Z-matrix of the N, CA and C atoms (Angstrom, degrees):
N
C 1 1.447
C 2 1.524 1 108.58
N 3 1.311 2 115.65 1 138.33
C 4 1.455 3 121.01 2 -179.65
C 5 1.532 4 110.54 3 -72.07
N 6 1.314 5 116.38 4 134.96
C 7 1.462 6 121.17 5 178.92
C 8 1.525 7 109.69 6 -75.86
N 9 1.327 8 116.24 7 132.29
C 10 1.458 9 121.85 8 -179.98
C 11 1.527 10 109.02 9 -83.21
N 12 1.312 11 116.96 10 137.09
C 13 1.465 12 121.40 11 -178.18
C 14 1.525 13 109.15 12 -135.73
N 15 1.328 14 115.71 13 149.06
C 16 1.459 15 121.50 14 172.81
C 17 1.518 16 108.43 15 -93.50
N 18 1.329 17 115.30 16 145.50
C 19 1.460 18 119.32 17 178.63
C 20 1.525 19 111.18 18 -70.28
N 21 1.343 20 117.34 19 -42.00
C 22 1.473 21 121.94 20 -178.10
C 23 1.525 22 110.26 21 -133.00
N 24 1.330 23 118.96 22 75.75
C 25 1.465 24 120.05 23 -179.52
C 26 1.532 25 112.63 24 -63.08
N 27 1.326 26 117.18 25 -24.09
C 28 1.470 27 120.14 26 179.31
C 29 1.526 28 111.64 27 -62.72
N 30 1.336 29 117.47 28 -34.68
C 31 1.468 30 120.55 29 178.55
C 32 1.526 31 110.87 30 -67.51
N 33 1.322 32 116.57 31 -41.82
C 34 1.460 33 120.41 32 178.04
C 35 1.528 34 110.01 33 -65.34
N 36 1.321 35 116.88 34 -40.66
C 37 1.469 36 121.69 35 177.96
C 38 1.529 37 109.98 36 -59.56
N 39 1.331 38 117.80 37 -45.14
C 40 1.465 39 121.76 38 179.05
C 41 1.526 40 110.97 39 -63.70
N 42 1.317 41 117.40 40 -40.32
C 43 1.454 42 120.94 41 179.81
C 44 1.532 43 110.38 42 -64.89
N 45 1.322 44 117.39 43 -42.18
C 46 1.469 45 121.21 44 178.01
C 47 1.520 46 109.62 45 -61.61
N 48 1.338 47 117.45 46 -46.45
C 49 1.459 48 120.95 47 -179.35
C 50 1.522 49 111.24 48 -61.60
N 51 1.326 50 117.75 49 -40.30
C 52 1.465 51 120.91 50 179.90
C 53 1.525 52 111.00 51 -66.14
N 54 1.315 53 117.69 52 -44.13
C 55 1.464 54 121.33 53 179.94
C 56 1.525 55 111.46 54 -65.66
N 57 1.304 56 116.64 55 -42.59
C 58 1.460 57 121.24 56 -178.33
C 59 1.520 58 110.98 57 -66.08
N 60 1.323 59 117.55 58 -37.62
C 61 1.466 60 119.97 59 -176.36
C 62 1.524 61 112.11 60 -68.27
N 63 1.332 62 118.45 61 -19.58
C 64 1.464 63 122.10 62 -177.55
C 65 1.521 64 114.42 63 -82.80
N 66 1.323 65 118.31 64 -14.70
C 67 1.460 66 119.11 65 -171.50
C 68 1.525 67 112.06 66 -140.21
N 69 1.333 68 117.23 67 125.14
C 70 1.463 69 119.09 68 176.02
C 71 1.531 70 112.88 69 -58.87
N 72 1.318 71 116.88 70 -37.43
C 73 1.465 72 119.96 71 178.90
C 74 1.516 73 111.98 72 -64.24
N 75 1.326 74 116.02 73 -40.82
C 76 1.463 75 119.36 74 178.34
C 77 1.523 76 111.27 75 -71.58
N 78 1.335 77 117.34 76 -30.46
C 79 1.463 78 120.07 77 175.92
C 80 1.520 79 109.97 78 -62.00
N 81 1.342 80 116.16 79 -45.20
C 82 1.457 81 119.82 80 179.24
C 83 1.527 82 110.66 81 -64.10
N 84 1.309 83 117.40 82 -43.32
C 85 1.462 84 121.28 83 179.44
C 86 1.528 85 110.69 84 -61.21
N 87 1.323 86 116.85 85 -41.90
C 88 1.466 87 121.40 86 179.29
C 89 1.538 88 110.41 87 -62.34
N 90 1.329 89 116.76 88 -44.25
C 91 1.472 90 120.29 89 178.59
C 92 1.522 91 110.23 90 -61.84
N 93 1.343 92 116.21 91 -41.21
C 94 1.466 93 119.76 92 178.76
C 95 1.529 94 111.55 93 -63.61
N 96 1.330 95 116.65 94 -38.70
C 97 1.473 96 119.66 95 176.37
C 98 1.526 97 110.43 96 -61.76
N 99 1.327 98 116.41 97 -44.19
C 100 1.470 99 120.27 98 179.43
C 101 1.520 100 110.54 99 -61.86
N 102 1.332 101 117.25 100 -44.04
C 103 1.462 102 121.38 101 178.66
C 104 1.532 103 110.12 102 -62.24
N 105 1.321 104 116.75 103 -41.95
C 106 1.465 105 120.30 104 178.83
C 107 1.526 106 111.16 105 -61.03
N 108 1.325 107 116.93 106 -43.20
C 109 1.468 108 119.79 107 179.51
C 110 1.532 109 110.87 108 -61.16
N 111 1.331 110 116.42 109 -41.10
C 112 1.466 111 120.03 110 177.27
C 113 1.527 112 109.37 111 -65.61
N 114 1.325 113 116.23 112 -43.52
C 115 1.461 114 120.58 113 179.21
C 116 1.522 115 113.37 114 -62.39
N 117 1.317 116 116.16 115 -25.93
C 118 1.471 117 120.95 116 179.16
C 119 1.529 118 112.45 117 -89.06
N 120 1.347 119 116.05 118 2.20
C 121 1.468 120 118.02 119 173.60
C 122 1.516 121 116.81 120 115.15
N 123 1.324 122 118.63 121 -6.29
C 124 1.465 123 119.84 122 176.50
C 125 1.530 124 108.41 123 -75.69
N 126 1.313 125 116.99 124 150.11
C 127 1.463 126 119.59 125 178.87
C 128 1.524 127 110.39 126 -79.50
N 129 1.335 128 115.57 127 153.95
C 130 1.469 129 120.28 128 177.55
C 131 1.529 130 110.11 129 -60.84
N 132 1.313 131 116.15 130 -36.42
C 133 1.468 132 121.12 131 179.24
C 134 1.531 133 110.46 132 -62.59
N 135 1.323 134 115.41 133 -45.57
C 136 1.461 135 121.15 134 -179.35
C 137 1.534 136 111.20 135 -63.71
N 138 1.330 137 116.94 136 -47.67
C 139 1.468 138 121.48 137 -179.67
C 140 1.526 139 109.67 138 -62.81
N 141 1.326 140 116.77 139 -43.46
C 142 1.458 141 120.67 140 178.25
C 143 1.519 142 111.85 141 -59.97
N 144 1.309 143 116.65 142 -42.62
C 145 1.464 144 120.81 143 179.67
C 146 1.532 145 111.05 144 -64.91
N 147 1.331 146 116.64 145 -40.67
C 148 1.459 147 120.04 146 -179.72
C 149 1.518 148 111.73 147 -59.82
N 150 1.339 149 116.48 148 -40.53
C 151 1.467 150 119.90 149 -172.19
C 152 1.518 151 114.59 150 -108.94
N 153 1.327 152 117.56 151 6.17
C 154 1.458 153 120.28 152 176.10
C 155 1.521 154 113.79 153 78.92
N 156 1.338 155 117.84 154 31.43
C 157 1.464 156 122.66 155 177.71
C 158 1.520 157 108.32 156 -115.28
N 159 1.319 158 115.72 157 158.43
C 160 1.464 159 118.59 158 175.19
C 161 1.528 160 109.12 159 -76.44
N 162 1.312 161 115.09 160 157.22
C 163 1.464 162 120.48 161 176.42
C 164 1.522 163 109.85 162 -57.71
N 165 1.331 164 116.09 163 -42.57
C 166 1.463 165 121.08 164 -178.22
C 167 1.532 166 111.53 165 -61.58
N 168 1.325 167 117.49 166 -38.53
C 169 1.471 168 121.11 167 178.93
C 170 1.519 169 110.36 168 -61.81
N 171 1.321 170 117.15 169 -46.47
C 172 1.470 171 120.94 170 -179.83
C 173 1.529 172 109.63 171 -65.24
N 174 1.337 173 117.77 172 -40.09
C 175 1.464 174 120.86 173 176.57
C 176 1.535 175 111.12 174 -60.18
N 177 1.333 176 115.48 175 -42.42
C 178 1.467 177 120.72 176 179.90
C 179 1.530 178 110.63 177 -62.91
N 180 1.340 179 116.70 178 -45.88
C 181 1.459 180 120.19 179 178.74
C 182 1.520 181 110.71 180 -59.53
N 183 1.322 182 116.80 181 -41.54
C 184 1.459 183 120.61 182 179.93
C 185 1.527 184 109.98 183 -63.10
N 186 1.320 185 116.62 184 -45.51
C 187 1.460 186 121.09 185 179.08
C 188 1.519 187 112.95 186 -62.29
N 189 1.316 188 116.40 187 -42.14
C 190 1.470 189 120.90 188 178.46
C 191 1.524 190 109.89 189 -63.85
N 192 1.321 191 116.65 190 -41.01
C 193 1.467 192 119.64 191 179.27
C 194 1.530 193 110.53 192 -62.71
N 195 1.324 194 116.79 193 -43.44
C 196 1.463 195 120.44 194 -179.87
C 197 1.532 196 110.36 195 -61.78
N 198 1.348 197 116.63 196 -41.16
C 199 1.470 198 120.41 197 -177.42
C 200 1.523 199 113.85 198 -77.60
N 201 1.344 200 117.05 199 -42.27
C 202 1.470 201 120.02 200 -169.92
C 203 1.524 202 114.78 201 -122.09
N 204 1.310 203 117.76 202 -3.10
C 205 1.456 204 120.39 203 -179.08
C 206 1.526 205 112.19 204 76.60
N 207 1.329 206 115.57 205 -165.44
C 208 1.472 207 121.37 206 -175.96
C 209 1.523 208 111.99 207 -62.08
N 210 1.330 209 117.54 208 -33.05
C 211 1.468 210 119.95 209 -179.05
C 212 1.527 211 111.52 210 -62.97
N 213 1.316 212 117.40 211 -29.70
C 214 1.457 213 120.83 212 179.13
C 215 1.514 214 112.99 213 -66.90
N 216 1.327 215 117.04 214 -19.65
C 217 1.470 216 121.12 215 -178.89
C 218 1.527 217 112.93 216 -94.17
N 219 1.338 218 116.51 217 2.31
C 220 1.462 219 118.98 218 176.57
C 221 1.520 220 109.20 219 -67.58
N 222 1.330 221 117.56 220 139.16
C 223 1.467 222 119.37 221 177.28
C 224 1.532 223 110.21 222 -62.27
N 225 1.317 224 115.68 223 139.77
C 226 1.463 225 121.06 224 179.25
C 227 1.512 226 109.21 225 -109.74
N 228 1.323 227 114.81 226 148.95
C 229 1.465 228 118.80 227 171.75
C 230 1.510 229 106.96 228 -69.87
N 231 1.304 230 116.07 229 134.07
C 232 1.461 231 119.80 230 -175.92
C 233 1.513 232 112.01 231 -114.31
N 234 1.306 233 116.57 232 28.55
C 235 1.456 234 119.24 233 179.61
C 236 1.513 235 110.84 234 110.81
N 237 1.293 236 114.78 235 -167.11
C 238 1.454 237 118.83 236 -177.55
C 239 1.513 238 110.98 237 81.33
N 240 1.289 239 114.86 238 -172.52
C 241 1.451 240 120.74 239 -179.11
C 242 1.508 241 111.84 240 -68.98
N 243 1.310 242 115.72 241 147.00
C 244 1.457 243 119.99 242 173.10
C 245 1.524 244 108.35 243 -74.81
N 246 1.334 245 117.37 244 152.55
C 247 1.458 246 119.83 245 179.71
C 248 1.531 247 110.91 246 -59.13
N 249 1.319 248 115.47 247 140.91
C 250 1.455 249 119.96 248 178.34
C 251 1.523 250 111.64 249 -79.39
N 252 1.304 251 116.47 250 -17.59
C 253 1.456 252 121.99 251 -177.61
C 254 1.532 253 109.02 252 -108.08
N 255 1.339 254 118.35 253 109.18
C 256 1.471 255 120.23 254 179.39
C 257 1.528 256 111.34 255 -58.94
N 258 1.322 257 116.34 256 151.02
C 259 1.467 258 121.77 257 -175.50
C 260 1.524 259 112.20 258 -55.96
N 261 1.341 260 117.42 259 -42.50
C 262 1.474 261 119.03 260 -177.64
C 263 1.529 262 111.47 261 -67.04
N 264 1.329 263 117.68 262 -33.20
C 265 1.467 264 121.05 263 176.97
C 266 1.528 265 109.33 264 -70.51
N 267 1.330 266 116.94 265 -42.12
C 268 1.469 267 120.76 266 -179.61
C 269 1.524 268 110.95 267 -60.52
N 270 1.340 269 117.16 268 -41.45
C 271 1.463 270 120.38 269 179.18
C 272 1.529 271 111.26 270 -63.14
N 273 1.318 272 116.96 271 -45.95
C 274 1.466 273 120.73 272 179.61
C 275 1.517 274 111.96 273 -68.47
N 276 1.321 275 116.20 274 -31.74
C 277 1.463 276 120.36 275 -177.77
C 278 1.521 277 111.56 276 -65.00
N 279 1.323 278 116.55 277 -34.98
C 280 1.469 279 119.68 278 177.58
C 281 1.527 280 110.26 279 -56.05
N 282 1.332 281 116.42 280 -46.60
C 283 1.467 282 120.38 281 179.09
C 284 1.527 283 111.46 282 -66.05
N 285 1.329 284 116.92 283 -40.20
C 286 1.460 285 121.13 284 -179.38
C 287 1.531 286 111.30 285 -63.91
N 288 1.324 287 116.70 286 -37.05
C 289 1.469 288 120.19 287 -178.46
C 290 1.524 289 112.51 288 -73.55
N 291 1.316 290 117.34 289 -15.87
C 292 1.463 291 120.36 290 177.36
C 293 1.530 292 111.15 291 -77.53
N 294 1.340 293 116.49 292 -18.22
C 295 1.466 294 121.30 293 177.90
C 296 1.526 295 108.63 294 -101.80
N 297 1.321 296 117.86 295 157.78
C 298 1.472 297 119.95 296 176.32
C 299 1.527 298 110.68 297 -63.67
N 300 1.308 299 117.61 298 155.33
C 301 1.471 300 120.19 299 177.06
C 302 1.531 301 110.71 300 -57.48
N 303 1.338 302 116.15 301 153.39
C 304 1.463 303 121.15 302 -179.27
C 305 1.523 304 110.71 303 -54.07
N 306 1.309 305 116.19 304 132.35
C 307 1.459 306 121.38 305 178.92
C 308 1.519 307 113.89 306 82.03
N 309 1.329 308 117.60 307 1.35
C 310 1.465 309 119.84 308 -177.05
C 311 1.517 310 112.76 309 -113.05
N 312 1.331 311 117.56 310 10.08
C 313 1.461 312 120.65 311 -179.66
C 314 1.525 313 109.54 312 -58.79
N 315 1.311 314 115.86 313 128.48
C 316 1.456 315 121.62 314 177.09
C 317 1.517 316 114.54 315 75.58
N 318 1.325 317 118.93 316 -3.16
C 319 1.462 318 121.34 317 -177.79
C 320 1.522 319 110.77 318 -92.41
N 321 1.329 320 117.96 319 -19.53
C 322 1.459 321 121.17 320 179.46
C 323 1.517 322 113.76 321 88.05
N 324 1.327 323 117.05 322 13.81
C 325 1.465 324 120.42 323 177.60
C 326 1.519 325 108.23 324 -83.17
N 327 1.320 326 116.36 325 130.82
C 328 1.463 327 121.39 326 179.43
C 329 1.522 328 109.59 327 -102.00
N 330 1.332 329 115.20 328 165.76
C 331 1.449 330 120.62 329 177.25
C 332 1.524 331 109.79 330 -64.93
N 333 1.311 332 116.05 331 140.28
C 334 1.462 333 122.86 332 173.28
C 335 1.519 334 107.22 333 -130.28
N 336 1.312 335 115.99 334 168.29
C 337 1.454 336 119.63 335 177.86
C 338 1.516 337 111.91 336 -58.17
N 339 1.335 338 116.62 337 -41.59
C 340 1.465 339 121.02 338 -178.64
C 341 1.532 340 110.94 339 -66.07
N 342 1.349 341 117.15 340 -42.71
C 343 1.468 342 119.89 341 178.58
C 344 1.526 343 111.10 342 -64.68
N 345 1.324 344 116.31 343 -40.90
C 346 1.460 345 119.96 344 179.52
C 347 1.528 346 110.43 345 -65.10
N 348 1.315 347 116.62 346 -40.22
C 349 1.471 348 120.94 347 178.45
C 350 1.527 349 110.43 348 -59.71
N 351 1.349 350 116.92 349 -46.83
C 352 1.459 351 121.41 350 178.97
C 353 1.529 352 111.05 351 -63.32
N 354 1.322 353 115.88 352 -42.37
C 355 1.463 354 121.82 353 -178.56
C 356 1.535 355 110.95 354 -61.99
N 357 1.329 356 117.05 355 -47.72
C 358 1.462 357 120.55 356 -178.98
C 359 1.524 358 112.06 357 -62.67
N 360 1.321 359 116.31 358 -38.24
C 361 1.458 360 119.79 359 -179.89
C 362 1.530 361 110.76 360 -70.54
N 363 1.333 362 116.61 361 -45.35
C 364 1.466 363 120.41 362 -177.33
C 365 1.528 364 112.22 363 -70.32
N 366 1.319 365 117.40 364 -43.72
C 367 1.467 366 120.56 365 -172.23
C 368 1.527 367 113.18 366 -87.96
N 369 1.353 368 116.95 367 -36.01
C 370 1.459 369 119.89 368 -172.90
C 371 1.526 370 113.47 369 -118.32
N 372 1.330 371 116.80 370 -6.48
C 373 1.460 372 119.81 371 -178.60
C 374 1.516 373 113.39 372 69.02
N 375 1.326 374 116.55 373 25.74
C 376 1.465 375 122.00 374 -178.93
C 377 1.520 376 108.39 375 -108.32
N 378 1.334 377 115.90 376 124.49
C 379 1.464 378 121.17 377 -179.83
C 380 1.525 379 108.88 378 -104.18
N 381 1.319 380 116.04 379 106.81
C 382 1.465 381 121.79 380 174.86
C 383 1.518 382 108.52 381 -109.65
N 384 1.319 383 115.55 382 158.25
C 385 1.460 384 119.37 383 176.88
C 386 1.531 385 109.27 384 -72.58
N 387 1.306 386 115.62 385 160.47
C 388 1.461 387 120.97 386 177.34
C 389 1.528 388 110.12 387 -58.00
N 390 1.333 389 116.19 388 -44.06
C 391 1.465 390 120.42 389 -178.19
C 392 1.530 391 111.21 390 -63.30
N 393 1.332 392 117.12 391 -40.04
C 394 1.463 393 120.18 392 178.98
C 395 1.532 394 110.34 393 -64.63
N 396 1.315 395 117.03 394 -38.80
C 397 1.470 396 120.41 395 177.46
C 398 1.526 397 110.58 396 -65.19
N 399 1.330 398 116.74 397 -39.01
C 400 1.464 399 120.18 398 176.84
C 401 1.527 400 110.82 399 -63.30
N 402 1.331 401 116.29 400 -40.39
C 403 1.467 402 120.46 401 177.81
C 404 1.529 403 111.01 402 -62.66
N 405 1.336 404 116.52 403 -41.83
C 406 1.464 405 119.83 404 178.62
C 407 1.522 406 111.12 405 -61.07
N 408 1.324 407 116.87 406 -41.61
C 409 1.468 408 120.33 407 178.66
C 410 1.527 409 111.21 408 -65.28
N 411 1.333 410 117.21 409 -40.37
C 412 1.462 411 120.74 410 177.67
C 413 1.524 412 110.76 411 -64.08
N 414 1.319 413 115.94 412 -42.57
C 415 1.454 414 120.85 413 -179.83
C 416 1.527 415 110.49 414 -64.04
N 417 1.301 416 116.52 415 -41.87
C 418 1.458 417 120.77 416 179.27
C 419 1.532 418 110.50 417 -65.93
N 420 1.321 419 117.54 418 -35.63
C 421 1.464 420 121.01 419 178.71
C 422 1.536 421 110.88 420 -67.77
N 423 1.350 422 116.77 421 -36.50
C 424 1.464 423 120.90 422 179.71
C 425 1.521 424 112.22 423 -73.32
N 426 1.323 425 117.11 424 -43.89
C 427 1.457 426 121.67 425 -175.69
C 428 1.526 427 109.40 426 -140.63
N 429 1.330 428 117.90 427 83.18
C 430 1.470 429 120.08 428 -177.43
C 431 1.525 430 112.44 429 -55.31
N 432 1.326 431 114.37 430 135.15
C 433 1.453 432 120.86 431 177.09
C 434 1.505 433 114.52 432 89.01
N 435 1.333 434 118.24 433 1.95
C 436 1.459 435 120.36 434 -176.26
C 437 1.523 436 112.09 435 -116.23
N 438 1.323 437 115.98 436 36.57
C 439 1.462 438 118.95 437 175.67
C 440 1.523 439 109.78 438 -62.52
N 441 1.319 440 117.79 439 148.20
C 442 1.466 441 119.52 440 179.02
C 443 1.509 442 110.71 441 -66.04
N 444 1.323 443 115.39 442 152.62
C 445 1.455 444 117.91 443 179.56
C 446 1.482 445 112.28 444 -151.57
């Protein structure tokens, strides 16, 4: 049987890395895939090379999985500021952003950073900067349902 090959595997590797870096859930899934490949007999070095990780990183993920299971591979907050948007608000916001802004049904007005800023302050009492609201809208457009929380 002829071996299947990609013309530019580096492009696919970059796309995977970009998608994974945007979402904690996808980060965990990616680590689990790497652990599974090692568990199925691939070397940590080989898996690391395929996905752009060091051998030691893949070894660490495997060890954490053995000790703590899938929950051990969940991304952890490592300091810095706490999220300004509580998890329960972020979950509800995903649904709210799928509908037109209040009072704009049928008018064709889309969400903007300014509208989102007003909405969060009026409905949830959360004051975010205009730029942060714009970032939330961009993030939601890239990966619906994965707002930070």
